[in-house]
N, C-alpha and C positions, 0 to 999 in steps of 0.2 A: 504494500500500500504506500502511496506517495505521501511524504511528509511536506506539509505546506508551511512555508516560511514567509516572513514579511517581504514585500517587494523592496529591492535595494533602495536605500535613501528614505524609507518610510520608518515610522517608529510608533510603538504602542505606548500609551500612557496608562500604566497599571494602577490598581486601587491604592497601593501604598504611596504613589506619587500624586494622585489626583488632589489630595487635600492641600498640597503646596500650591498647585494650580488654582484651586478655589480661593486660597488666601490672596494670591497675587491678583486674580481677577477682581476680588472684592475691593482691594485697595485701589486698583485702577478705576473701577466704575464709581466708587464713592468719591474719589478725588475729582474726576471730571464732572460728575454731577454737581459738585459744589461750585464749579466754574460755569455751570449752566449748559452743559453739553447733553444732548439727547441722542439715544441710540438709533442707528439706521442699519438695516440688514439687507444686503444685496446678494444676488445669486453667485454661486461659485463659477458658473459657466457664463461667459460673455462672448460677443463677437470678437474674433481675433483682431479685426481692424481697429477696435477701440484702443487696444494696447499699442498697436503700431503707430497710431496717431498721437497718443499721449506720451508714451515712454520713448518712442523713436524706433523706427523699423530697423535701424542699424545698431541699436543698443545690444549689448550682450544678452540682456533678458529676453528680448524678442527674437534675435537672430540665432541664439544658441540654447536658451534655457526654457523657453515657453513650451508648455504641454498643449499642443494644438492638433486638431483633427477635423475631419468633415463629418457632419451629421448625415442622417439618412436622406436629407433633401439636398445634400451637397454644399451646405453652408459652412464657411470656415469658422470654427468654434475654438475657444481656448479656455483652459482652466485659469482663473485669475492668478497672476504672479505677484500682484500687489493690490492694495485696496483703494487708493485715491481715485483712479480712473473710474472705477465702478460707482463710487460715491458721487462723483461729479456727473456721471451719466444719469444716475437716479435723480440728482438735484435738478437737472435740466428737464428730464422726461416727466417728472411729477408736477412741474410748474412752480416749484419752490423758487426757482431762479427769477421768476417774474415779480416776486415780492421785494420791496425796497427795504431790506433790513439785513442785519447780520445773523447768519445761522451758525450754530455751534453743534457739530455732529460728531459722533464717535462710532466706530465699528470694531468688530472682533470676530476672528474666524481663521480657517485654514487658507493658506496660499500655496502655490505650486511652482517650483522652478527645477528644471533638470540640471542641477548644479552638482559639483563633486561633494559627496557626503563627507562630513567631518564633525568633530565635536561641536555641538550646539548649532549645527547647520544640517538641515534635512531637505529632502525634495518636497515633502509636504511639511510645512511649518506654519506656526500660528503668529499672527500679528494683531496687536491692539493699536488702533490709530485714531487720531482726531483730525477734523477738518474744520477750520473757521472760514466760512465763505461770506464775502461781502464787506470785509474790513481791510482798508488800505493803510491805515496809520501804522507806523513802525512799532507803536506800543502793543498792537495786536501780536506782532512777532515776539515781542518781549514777554507778553502774557503767556503765550504758548510754551516758551522756554522755561519760564518760572514754574508753570504747571508741571512740566516734565521733571524739573528739579525737585519739586515737592513730592512727586511720586517716588523718585529715587530715595529721598530722605525717609519717607514712610516705609519703604521696603528695606531700610537700613543697608542700602548699597554702600559699600566702603569707598570713601574718597571719590565721589563722582565729579566729573568736570566736563565742560563743553569745548569743542572746537567750533569756531564760528567764522563766517566769511560773508561777503556779498558778491554776487555775480553781476550786479547792476541791472538796470532796465534792459529791455531787448536791444536797444541801440548800443549801450555800453557793452553788453554781452557779445554782440556781433563784432564790435571793434576788437575786443579782447581775443575773440576766437581767431580773428585774422592774424593778430600778432603772435599768438601761440602757434598757429599754422606755419608762419614764416620761421619761427624759432626752431621748431622740430624738423622742418624740411631740410635744414642744414645738418641735422644729426640723424637722418633717416636710416643710415646704415647700422646704427647702434640701437634702433628700436626693435621691440618684439614684433612678430608678424601681425598681431592684432593692431598694434599702434601704427604700423605702417599704413594700414587701411584707414585708420581713424584720422590721419592727417587730412584726407580729403572729405571724409563723411562727417566726422565729429571731432575736431581737434581738441576741444576741451576735455574729452574723455581720456585723453592721454594723461592728464593730471591725476586721474583716479586709478591709473593702472597699478596693479600689485606686483608686476614684474620688477625684480631688484635692479636690473640694469636701467629700466625706464625711470624708476623712482630716483635714482642718482641724478639723472638729467633734469628731472622735475624740480629738484631743490634749487637749481640755478635759473629756472624759467622766469620770465617776466611776471609781475603781479598786477592784478586788476586795479589795485588802489590808486595807481598812477594815472589811470584812464577814466575814472568815474566822473560823470557829470555832477553838477552841483546838487541836483535833487537826490541822486543816489548817495552822494557823500553825506548829505543831511539825514537821509533815511537811516543809514547805517550808524551814524553818530547817535541819533535818538534811540535806536534799538540798544546800543551799548549802554546808554544812560539808564534805560529801564532795567536791564539785567544787573547793572552795577548797584543801583539803589536797592535792589532786592537780594543782594549778596549771592549772586550766582557765580560760581567759580568758572572762569572761561579763559581760553587763549585764542588769539586770532591766528588762523592758518590761511594765509593768502592764496594757497593753492587748493583749498577745499572747494570742490565743485559738485559733488554727488554724482551718481551714475544715471540720472534720469533727465531727459531733455527738457521737461516742463518747468524746471526751477528758474526763478528770476530773483534778483536781489538776495535777501537773507537766506543762508543755508547754515545748518548746524548738525553736529553729531554729539551724542552722549557717550562718554568713555569712563572707564574705571582705571585708576593707576595700575599699571602692570599688565593690563589686558590689551591685546592687539586689535581686537574687533570692536566696533561700536555696538552698544546695547540698543540704541535708538537713534533715529536720524529724521531730519525733515527740512522744511524751508518754505519759502514763499513761491507761489505759482500763479502769477497775476494774469497770464494769458490762456491758461488751460481751459477754463469754462468756455471762452469764446472759440478756442480751437475745436472743441467738441460740439459746437453748434448752438451754444447758449449766448446770453448777453455778455458784455464786457464787465466781468465781476472779478475782483481780486480775491485771493485766498492764501491761506497759510496752514500748515499742519505738520504732523509727524507720525511715525510708526515705530512701535516697540517690537523687537524680536523676543517673543515670549520664551523660547527655549534657552536663550542666553541668560535671561533673567532667572529662570528656574535653576539653571546650573550654578548661578552665582550666589544666590541667597541661601541662608540657613533658615530652616523652619521645622520645628518639631510639632507634630500634630498633637494637640491636647486631646487625650482619649476620653470619650464620653462613657461613663459607666452604663452597662446594660445588663439585661437579664437573658437567661437561657431557660427554656421550658422543657422539662423531661417528663414525658407521659408514659406510664407503664401499664400496658394492657389496652384493649380496644375501647372499653368504656371510658377510661381516662383520656384516651386519645381524642374521643369525640368531645368530651367536656373541655379538654385543653384547647380544641379548635375555637371554641367560643371565648374562652378566657384570653387567649393570645390576641385575638382581634379586638376585644374590648380594651385591652391595654394599649394596643397600637392606636386605637381611636383617641386615647388620652395622650398620645404623643410619647409613650414610653417605648424605648428601643428594646426589642426582644426577638430572639431567634429560637428555632427548634429544628429538629430533624425527625420527620414523621416515619422514617424507615428503621430507626434504631429501636430495639426492643428492651435491652437490659439497662438497668440503672447505672451499672459500672461504665458501659459504653457511652451513655449520656453524659456522665460526669467527665469522662475523658474528652469528649467533644466540647463540652462547656469550657474546659481548660484551654483547649486549642483555639477556640474563638476569642478568648480573652474576656469572657463574661465575668462580671463581678459577682453576680448572684445566680444561683440555679434554683428555679421553682420546680418542685417535685410533686407530681400528682399520680397516685395509683388508686386502685379500687378501695383500699382501706381509707385513704384520705377523703375520697368522695363520700363514703359512708359516714365519716366524722364531720363532713361539710367543712373541710379545711385543706390547706396546702402547706407543704414544708418549703421554707426558703433557706437555702444553704449559702452562707458567705464563702465564696471560693478563695478568699485571701486568708481568712482566719479559721475556716472550717466549722464555725458556729452555725447552729440551726435554730430556727424559730418556727412555731406553728401560727398560721394566719387563717382566720375565718374566711370562707368563700363569700360571706356576705359583705366583707369589707376589704377585699384584697386590693382594690384600686387605690384607696387612700393609703393603705399600709405600704404598698410598693412606692408610691410617691414620697412617703416619709423616708424610706430608705435612700432614695436618690438625694435627699437633702442632707443626709448625714455626711 
């Protein structure tokens, strides 16, 4: 018989890990709710062209990593590789984009990229992201970064800090792209094969290359700060003022560009000292809504890589005390079926195994499950109209009347 294994690059989140995920998810949602964000849920499946248009058809994500296929009608479909494009598509399609106000939205779910699997990076991975649509003021950029910093503090992430930069408005970005193209055209023989192609298709992506040889050349590349128009300089200055006054630790990285085509002006990444990969990243994308067919609406947001957060933080699950029910004999089994469901209706956690017949096997199972108390019911107990409750830690037993077992079990939980 064939043994079925996980598809390469995928991962299971087992019961022992899920509690840590719940904790992180709760911190994330509670924090963004305080800032006024509302959840939006979009499909996992979208038109491939949505990501070609938003991320860039020549980007690594679309050209190398996207999970794409044709459906039965021959339409080009893709599993979403990131969340922003889907949120913007829904924002336009639903008519929200016609309302003249700021929208604060958040999303959470699985994304898919055919990337090389490694620690904290999978082909199906989870992202939690926020999108603030309709706000152009640089203080909105600052607010988003402060919110992400607040999340990092609540999760007790050790020594978080941000790398920040500005890509300028579309005009500044285009000028800078031309200068970067000229700079690397003179060094083309020393570039990796991917970056040789990027010189003509997307020169700024060379600055984001992870190849060690390319990274050495990037360190001496021109910086955009020398080219910014007055508006872009003022925007970045006010953004810095906002995060400074809120005590956000940051460094300016003048070569930080991010790997997605839609970013303009502010970009940022969240790091932990000693870690090579970013935990979260984002920036401003003032032209994306219009590119996807909507009005001219500015926006800013970020996405958090959940697996990297999960691997980084320490979390010990506080164990909730619970009961185990041991029914001996068919009559007791039927009586126990009513009791166990009455207790569950009262919110009391209780387990049982209907196939075990002996008391010894029941007690062994109760120990394995980690139950604090074992409720024992046999024919003798039914005749006496009572149950036995055994403390699995101390071994002590007490008799409880079946007329008052709900209140008595609640009292035990308070001890």
